[in-house]
C-alpha positions as CSV (number, residue, x, y, z in Angstrom):
1,X,0.1,-0.3,0.1
2,X,2.2,2.2,1.3
3,X,4.6,1.7,-2.3
4,X,1.6,2.6,-4.3
5,X,1.5,5.8,-2.6
6,X,4.9,6.9,-3.2
7,X,4.1,5.7,-6.7
8,X,1.5,8.0,-6.9
9,X,3.5,10.9,-5.1
10,X,5.9,10.7,-7.1
11,X,3.9,10.3,-10.4
12,X,5.7,7.1,-11.6
13,X,4.6,3.7,-12.1
14,X,7.7,1.2,-11.5
15,X,6.2,-1.0,-14.2
16,X,7.1,1.7,-17.1
17,X,10.7,2.3,-14.9
18,X,11.5,-1.2,-14.5
19,X,10.2,-2.1,-18.0
20,X,9.0,-6.3,-18.1
21,X,11.1,-8.6,-16.7
22,X,12.3,-10.3,-20.1
23,X,13.8,-6.4,-20.9
24,X,16.0,-6.3,-18.1
25,X,17.1,-9.9,-18.8
26,X,18.3,-8.7,-22.2
27,X,20.2,-5.8,-20.8
28,X,22.0,-7.5,-18.2
29,X,23.1,-10.0,-20.9
30,X,26.4,-9.4,-22.8
31,X,26.7,-8.9,-26.9
32,X,28.4,-12.1,-28.6
33,X,31.9,-10.3,-29.0
34,X,31.7,-8.9,-25.6
35,X,30.6,-12.2,-23.9
36,X,34.1,-14.1,-25.9
37,X,36.1,-11.2,-24.6
38,X,35.1,-11.7,-20.9
39,X,35.2,-15.1,-21.4
40,X,38.6,-15.2,-22.8
41,X,40.5,-12.7,-20.5
42,X,40.6,-14.7,-17.1
43,X,41.8,-17.5,-18.6
44,X,44.7,-15.8,-20.7
45,X,45.5,-13.9,-18.0
46,X,46.1,-17.3,-15.9
47,X,48.3,-19.2,-18.4
48,X,50.4,-15.8,-18.6
49,X,50.8,-15.9,-14.7
50,X,51.3,-19.6,-14.9
51,X,54.6,-19.0,-17.5
52,X,55.9,-16.4,-15.2
53,X,56.0,-18.8,-12.5
54,X,57.3,-21.9,-14.4
55,X,60.3,-19.3,-16.1
56,X,61.1,-18.0,-12.8
57,X,61.3,-21.4,-11.1
58,X,58.5,-20.7,-8.6
59,X,56.9,-23.2,-9.8
60,X,58.9,-26.8,-10.8
61,X,58.0,-28.7,-14.0
62,X,57.7,-31.7,-11.8
63,X,54.7,-30.2,-9.9
64,X,53.5,-28.3,-13.2
65,X,55.0,-28.6,-16.6
66,X,55.6,-25.2,-18.2
67,X,52.8,-23.8,-21.0
68,X,55.1,-24.1,-23.8
69,X,55.7,-27.7,-22.7
70,X,52.3,-28.5,-22.8
71,X,51.9,-27.3,-25.7
72,X,54.6,-29.3,-27.6
73,X,53.5,-32.1,-25.7
74,X,50.0,-31.0,-27.1
75,X,51.6,-31.3,-30.7
76,X,53.1,-34.7,-30.2
77,X,49.7,-36.0,-29.0
78,X,48.1,-34.4,-32.2
79,X,50.3,-34.5,-35.3
80,X,53.7,-36.7,-34.1
81,X,54.2,-39.3,-36.6
82,X,52.1,-42.7,-35.4
83,X,54.6,-45.9,-34.4
84,X,53.8,-49.2,-35.4
85,X,51.4,-50.2,-32.8
86,X,53.0,-52.3,-29.7
87,X,50.7,-55.0,-28.1
88,X,49.6,-53.8,-24.6
89,X,50.9,-50.6,-25.5
90,X,48.4,-47.3,-25.5
91,X,50.1,-45.0,-27.7
92,X,50.2,-41.2,-27.4
93,X,52.0,-39.6,-30.5
94,X,49.8,-39.4,-33.4
95,X,47.0,-40.6,-31.8
96,X,44.7,-38.0,-30.7
97,X,41.7,-38.8,-32.5
98,X,42.3,-42.2,-32.6
99,X,41.5,-42.0,-28.4
100,X,38.9,-38.9,-28.8
101,X,36.8,-41.4,-31.5
102,X,37.0,-43.9,-28.4
103,X,36.3,-41.9,-25.4
104,X,33.2,-39.6,-27.4
105,X,31.6,-42.9,-29.1
106,X,31.2,-44.5,-26.0
107,X,29.7,-41.6,-24.3
108,X,26.9,-40.7,-26.9
109,X,25.6,-44.4,-27.4
110,X,25.7,-44.0,-23.6
111,X,24.0,-40.8,-23.3
112,X,21.4,-41.4,-26.3
113,X,20.8,-44.2,-23.8
114,X,20.1,-42.3,-20.8
115,X,17.9,-40.1,-22.6
116,X,15.9,-42.4,-24.0
117,X,15.5,-43.9,-20.5
118,X,16.0,-41.0,-18.5
119,X,12.9,-38.6,-19.9
120,X,10.1,-40.9,-20.1
121,X,11.0,-42.5,-16.4
122,X,11.5,-39.0,-14.7
123,X,8.0,-37.5,-16.3
124,X,6.3,-40.7,-14.7
125,X,7.8,-40.0,-11.3
126,X,6.4,-36.3,-11.2
127,X,3.2,-37.4,-12.9
128,X,2.5,-40.5,-11.0
129,X,2.1,-40.5,-7.3
130,X,1.9,-43.9,-7.3
131,X,5.4,-44.6,-9.3
132,X,6.5,-42.0,-7.6
133,X,5.8,-44.0,-4.4
134,X,7.2,-47.4,-6.3
135,X,10.3,-46.7,-7.7
136,X,11.9,-43.5,-6.2
137,X,13.2,-44.6,-2.9
138,X,15.0,-47.2,-4.5
139,X,16.1,-45.1,-7.3
140,X,17.6,-42.4,-5.0
141,X,19.4,-45.5,-3.0
142,X,20.9,-46.6,-6.1
143,X,21.7,-43.2,-7.6
144,X,23.6,-42.0,-3.9
145,X,26.2,-45.3,-5.2
146,X,29.8,-44.1,-6.4
147,X,30.0,-44.5,-9.9
148,X,33.4,-46.7,-9.0
149,X,31.5,-49.2,-6.8
150,X,29.7,-49.8,-10.2
151,X,33.2,-51.0,-11.9
152,X,33.6,-54.1,-10.7
153,X,30.0,-54.8,-11.2
154,X,30.4,-53.8,-14.8
155,X,33.1,-55.6,-15.4
156,X,31.3,-59.5,-14.2
157,X,27.7,-58.4,-16.1
158,X,29.8,-56.9,-19.1
159,X,33.6,-58.3,-19.6
160,X,35.7,-55.8,-20.5
161,X,35.2,-53.4,-23.6
162,X,32.9,-50.6,-24.6
163,X,30.3,-52.7,-23.2
164,X,31.3,-52.1,-19.3
165,X,32.0,-49.3,-20.6
166,X,29.0,-47.6,-21.9
167,X,27.3,-48.9,-18.8
168,X,29.0,-46.9,-16.6
169,X,28.2,-43.8,-18.6
170,X,25.1,-44.7,-18.7
171,X,24.9,-44.7,-15.2
172,X,26.7,-41.6,-14.4
173,X,24.6,-39.5,-17.0
174,X,20.9,-40.9,-16.3
175,X,20.2,-39.5,-12.3
176,X,20.4,-35.8,-13.1
177,X,18.3,-36.4,-16.5
178,X,15.9,-38.2,-14.2
179,X,16.1,-35.8,-11.0
180,X,15.5,-32.6,-13.0
181,X,13.0,-34.3,-15.4
182,X,10.5,-35.3,-12.7
183,X,11.0,-32.3,-10.9
184,X,10.3,-30.3,-13.6
185,X,7.3,-32.0,-14.6
186,X,5.6,-32.3,-11.4
187,X,6.4,-28.4,-10.9
188,X,3.9,-28.2,-13.6
189,X,1.6,-25.0,-12.9
190,X,-2.1,-26.7,-12.4
191,X,-3.9,-23.9,-14.3
192,X,-2.1,-24.9,-17.8
193,X,-3.7,-28.0,-17.5
194,X,-7.1,-27.4,-16.2
195,X,-6.4,-24.5,-19.3
196,X,-6.1,-27.2,-21.7
197,X,-8.6,-29.9,-20.3
198,X,-11.0,-26.7,-20.4
199,X,-10.1,-26.3,-24.2
200,X,-10.6,-30.0,-25.3
201,X,-7.2,-31.4,-24.4
202,X,-8.2,-35.2,-23.9
203,X,-6.5,-36.5,-20.9
204,X,-4.0,-39.0,-22.6
205,X,-2.2,-36.1,-24.3
206,X,-1.6,-34.0,-21.8
207,X,2.0,-35.2,-21.4
208,X,2.7,-34.4,-24.3
209,X,1.2,-31.0,-25.2
210,X,1.0,-29.4,-21.9
211,X,3.8,-31.5,-19.0
212,X,6.3,-31.9,-21.7
213,X,6.7,-28.5,-23.1
214,X,6.1,-26.6,-19.4
215,X,8.7,-28.7,-18.1
216,X,11.0,-28.7,-21.0
217,X,13.5,-25.6,-19.6
218,X,14.5,-27.6,-16.5
219,X,14.5,-31.2,-18.4
220,X,17.1,-29.5,-20.7
221,X,19.1,-28.8,-17.3
222,X,18.9,-32.2,-16.6
223,X,20.3,-33.0,-19.7
224,X,23.3,-30.5,-20.0
225,X,24.4,-32.0,-16.3
226,X,24.0,-35.9,-17.4
227,X,25.9,-35.0,-20.5
228,X,28.9,-33.2,-18.6
229,X,28.5,-35.9,-15.7
230,X,28.3,-38.8,-18.5
231,X,31.6,-37.4,-20.5
232,X,33.5,-36.8,-16.2
233,X,32.6,-40.8,-15.8
234,X,34.1,-41.7,-19.1
235,X,37.9,-41.6,-17.3
236,X,36.6,-44.1,-14.6
237,X,34.5,-46.3,-17.6
238,X,38.4,-47.1,-19.4
239,X,39.3,-48.7,-16.4
240,X,37.8,-51.4,-18.1
241,X,40.4,-52.7,-19.9
242,X,39.8,-50.1,-22.8
243,X,43.3,-49.4,-25.1
244,X,41.7,-46.8,-26.8
245,X,40.3,-43.5,-25.1
246,X,41.1,-40.4,-23.6
247,X,41.2,-42.0,-19.9
248,X,43.2,-45.1,-21.1
249,X,45.6,-43.0,-22.3
250,X,45.8,-41.0,-19.0
251,X,46.3,-43.8,-17.2
252,X,49.1,-45.3,-19.2
253,X,50.7,-41.7,-18.7
254,X,50.6,-42.3,-15.4
255,X,52.2,-45.6,-15.0
256,X,55.1,-43.7,-16.5
257,X,55.0,-40.4,-14.7
258,X,54.4,-38.3,-17.5
259,X,52.5,-35.3,-16.2
260,X,52.4,-33.3,-19.2
261,X,50.2,-36.5,-21.2
262,X,47.7,-36.8,-18.3
263,X,47.1,-32.7,-18.3
264,X,46.7,-32.7,-21.8
265,X,44.5,-35.4,-21.4
266,X,42.6,-33.3,-19.1
267,X,42.6,-30.0,-21.2
268,X,41.0,-32.6,-23.9
269,X,37.9,-33.5,-21.8
270,X,37.8,-30.0,-21.0
271,X,37.7,-28.4,-24.5
272,X,35.0,-31.6,-25.6
273,X,32.9,-31.5,-22.6
274,X,32.4,-27.3,-23.3
275,X,32.0,-28.1,-26.7
276,X,29.2,-30.6,-25.9
277,X,27.3,-28.7,-23.8
278,X,27.2,-25.4,-26.0
279,X,26.0,-27.9,-29.1
280,X,23.3,-28.7,-27.2
281,X,22.2,-25.5,-25.8
282,X,22.5,-24.5,-29.2
283,X,20.1,-27.1,-30.4
284,X,17.8,-26.9,-27.5
285,X,17.3,-23.1,-27.6
286,X,15.0,-22.7,-30.0
287,X,12.4,-25.1,-28.1
288,X,12.9,-23.0,-24.9
289,X,13.3,-19.6,-26.1
290,X,10.1,-18.3,-25.2
291,X,11.0,-19.5,-21.7
292,X,13.1,-16.3,-22.0
293,X,10.3,-14.1,-21.8
């Protein structure tokens, strides 16, 4: 009441002053080139500081290789001539695309299965109290089990190779998808459902025409989390006897104390994970553009 009186005394309309919330959000966003510049600035400063500390001997190469050394190692990983394969030895020089192809293949297959299972299961949990009461306690208990604890189980069930690795990535990716989908579906405003029914939408069509579109922004958040967690699980999944893959390469480098190779693997994981998230956001943006307004 006091706020309204103050508006009247001052002759102001707060709605006109502040504008719609979407306009405020738009003003807060940075343009493309500014966002890129801000995003690049911090890594550039950190790398510069890292180079100075390495060059002055403040940081020993034993604990943190210099950026220039890592750049040379990364060059060898990508473009160095490949050596003839040696049985039982994980290659490094010139083997970047071989390892990247193996890891991303396991990741994308398992992630696709996680989406196919997680979204319907999450919607079922969000829509049905009976299903939530029956399934949710078991699901919540199982998702609390660390991914490393599933490793011996995967080896027993699937043996050595891609089957066990994909199973572990699936376990890592499916949980956030289910949780985000269930929560977003359960939070769909009842008014939307009632309006849709009043306009003639049949009960069996509500899931596809009302619940899924309304919950989609939250579902996309779960898909992003699942994508990232599934990718981080790849390194554990490749402990299942794989000789190809970024995780296998990094564990082989650990055996010979090649910290530079391990860090190149970490950088490769970071770049691919970031690129995957950008791609998913770009694909999802047209479907959730309405949520920005």
